[in-house]
C-alpha positions as CSV (number, residue, x, y, z in Angstrom):
1,M,-21.7,-2.0,-2.1
2,E,-18.7,-2.7,-4.6
3,V,-15.1,-1.3,-3.6
4,A,-11.7,-1.6,-5.2
5,V,-8.3,0.0,-4.9
6,F,-5.7,0.1,-7.5
7,F,-2.2,0.1,-6.4
8,T,0.4,1.8,-8.4
9,S,4.2,2.6,-8.7
10,Q,5.0,3.0,-4.6
11,G,2.0,0.9,-3.6
12,I,2.3,-1.6,-5.2
13,D,4.4,-3.3,-2.8
14,I,1.4,-2.8,0.0
15,V,0.0,-6.0,-2.0
16,H,3.2,-8.1,-1.9
17,R,3.6,-11.7,-0.1
18,D,7.0,-10.4,1.7
19,F,5.3,-6.0,1.7
20,A,7.1,-5.3,5.0
21,S,10.4,-5.3,4.0
22,K,9.3,-4.4,0.2
23,L,7.7,-1.1,2.3
24,A,11.4,-0.8,5.1
25,A,13.1,-0.6,1.6
26,S,11.3,2.5,0.3
27,P,12.3,5.6,0.4
28,A,10.1,7.4,3.3
29,E,8.3,10.8,2.8
30,P,10.5,14.0,3.2
31,T,10.7,14.2,6.9
32,P,11.1,18.1,8.4
33,D,13.3,20.1,8.1
34,L,14.3,20.2,11.7
35,A,13.8,16.4,12.0
36,A,15.8,16.0,9.2
37,A,18.8,18.2,10.2
38,L,18.9,15.5,13.7
39,T,20.7,12.2,12.5
40,G,18.9,9.7,12.8
41,M,15.7,10.8,13.1
42,G,13.5,9.6,11.3
43,G,14.1,6.1,12.0
44,I,13.4,7.2,15.9
45,A,10.3,8.6,14.6
46,A,9.5,5.8,12.4
47,T,10.0,3.5,15.7
48,M,8.2,5.4,17.8
49,M,5.5,5.9,15.7
50,R,5.2,2.1,15.7
51,S,5.4,1.3,19.0
52,M,2.9,4.3,19.6
53,S,0.6,1.9,17.8
54,H,1.2,-0.4,18.9
55,T,0.3,0.5,22.1
56,K,-2.7,2.2,20.8
57,S,-4.1,-1.0,20.1
58,V,-4.3,0.7,16.4
59,A,-4.5,-1.6,12.8
60,T,-1.1,-2.6,10.9
61,I,-1.1,-1.9,7.6
62,R,-1.6,-6.2,7.5
63,D,-4.5,-6.0,9.8
64,L,-6.4,-3.6,7.5
65,L,-6.1,-5.8,4.2
66,D,-7.1,-8.6,5.7
67,A,-10.1,-7.2,6.1
68,A,-10.6,-5.6,3.4
69,R,-10.6,-8.8,2.6
70,D,-12.9,-9.6,4.0
71,A,-15.2,-7.5,3.5
72,G,-15.3,-8.7,-0.5
73,V,-13.0,-5.4,-1.0
74,R,-11.4,-6.5,-4.6
75,L,-7.4,-5.3,-4.3
76,I,-6.2,-5.0,-7.8
77,A,-3.0,-4.5,-8.8
78,C,-1.8,-2.6,-11.4
79,E,-0.3,-4.5,-14.1
80,T,2.1,-2.4,-15.6
81,T,4.5,-1.7,-11.9
82,R,4.2,-5.3,-12.4
83,E,6.0,-6.4,-14.9
84,L,8.3,-3.1,-14.5
85,L,9.3,-3.9,-10.9
86,G,10.0,-8.2,-12.2
87,Y,7.3,-9.2,-9.9
88,S,5.2,-12.4,-10.9
89,E,1.5,-12.7,-10.1
90,G,2.8,-15.0,-7.3
91,D,4.5,-12.5,-5.5
92,F,1.4,-11.4,-3.9
93,L,-1.6,-11.9,-1.6
94,P,-3.7,-14.3,-2.5
95,G,-6.8,-13.2,-4.1
96,V,-4.8,-10.0,-5.3
97,E,-6.8,-9.3,-9.3
98,F,-3.9,-7.4,-11.6
99,G,-5.1,-5.2,-14.6
100,S,-4.2,-1.8,-16.5
101,A,-5.2,1.6,-14.9
102,A,-7.2,2.4,-17.5
103,A,-9.1,-0.1,-17.3
104,F,-9.9,0.6,-13.5
105,L,-9.9,4.3,-14.8
106,T,-12.8,2.8,-17.4
107,E,-14.4,1.2,-13.5
108,A,-13.8,4.1,-11.6
109,R,-15.4,6.4,-13.8
110,D,-18.8,4.7,-13.0
111,A,-18.3,5.1,-9.8
112,H,-20.5,7.3,-7.6
113,L,-17.4,8.1,-5.1
114,A,-13.3,7.7,-6.6
115,L,-10.5,9.5,-4.9
116,F,-7.0,10.0,-6.3
117,H,-4.3,10.4,-4.4
């Protein structure tokens, strides 16, 4: 089965070479009201999740990307988003392809399964 993942908007940072600092600088998802009411809770919650993930041996995003690439998954970064953010093609992980959303949708139209978020 052929698999391709398209990265656009903030998701493009996942396939950036400097992905750890890019993701750390990205605005987080809104925090639930109780956690938001407590100063610093967002950072504490993120630290707790990283610690729990490490303790439970949950794969990191980088590990998952490496496994996907090893399995032949095509990683496609949005060309328009890349240009808007001022990134060069050399800023991305080896093997990342570049294409437009229209081209990806044309490909996804013929897929057996397409998930959009």
